[in-house]
N, C-alpha and C positions, 0 to 999 in steps of 0.2 A: 251103345255101351263102349267105353274105352278099355282096351286091353293094355295093361301096363306090365312091362318087363323090367321090374325094379331090381336094383342091386343095392345091398346094404353096406355101409361103411361101419365097421365095428371097432371098439376099443380092445385093449389087451385082454379084458375079461369076457369078450364076446358080446358086450352090450351094444345094441344098435344106436348109432350116433347120427347117421345121415342116410339119405337115400339118393341114388343116382338113377335117373331114367333117361332113355334116349330123347334127344331134342324134339323129334316129331311128336312123341307121346306127351312131352311136357307142353308143347304148343296146344295140343288137343285138350289137355287138362286146363290150361289157362283160358281157352275159349269157352269151355264148359263152365268154369267159375265166373267168367264175365257174364255169360247168359243167365246163370243163377242170380247174380247180383242185379242184373236188369229186371228179372222177374220179381225179386224181392222189393226193389224200389217201386216198381209198378204196383204191386200188391199193397204196399204201404200208402201210396198215393190214392189208391181207390178206397182205402179205409176212411179217408178224410176228404169227402167230396167238397168242391168249392166252385165258385162261379168261374166261367171261362174268362180268360184274359187274352186280348189280342196279342199276337206274336210280337209285334213291334214294341208294345208296352212291356211285355215280359222281358225282352232283351234290354230295354232301357232300365228297368228296375234292377236287373242283374248287374248291369254295368255300374249303376249308382250304388250298389250294395243294399238295396231295399228289399230284395227278394227274401221270402221266408224260407 
């Protein structure tokens, strides 16, 4: 669990407009978001099983813009 020590930037009426967090905490948040994105992509790929493609062929298709 990430502990966040946030500070809010507010306007003249006291409405929250932005958040300031320490850099180390922001880096932890970004790492967690990247991990969640990886999990989401993996889960999506598992929903649509397909035949295995040799690595070299996959790289070639990506370079040629043929990858789905």
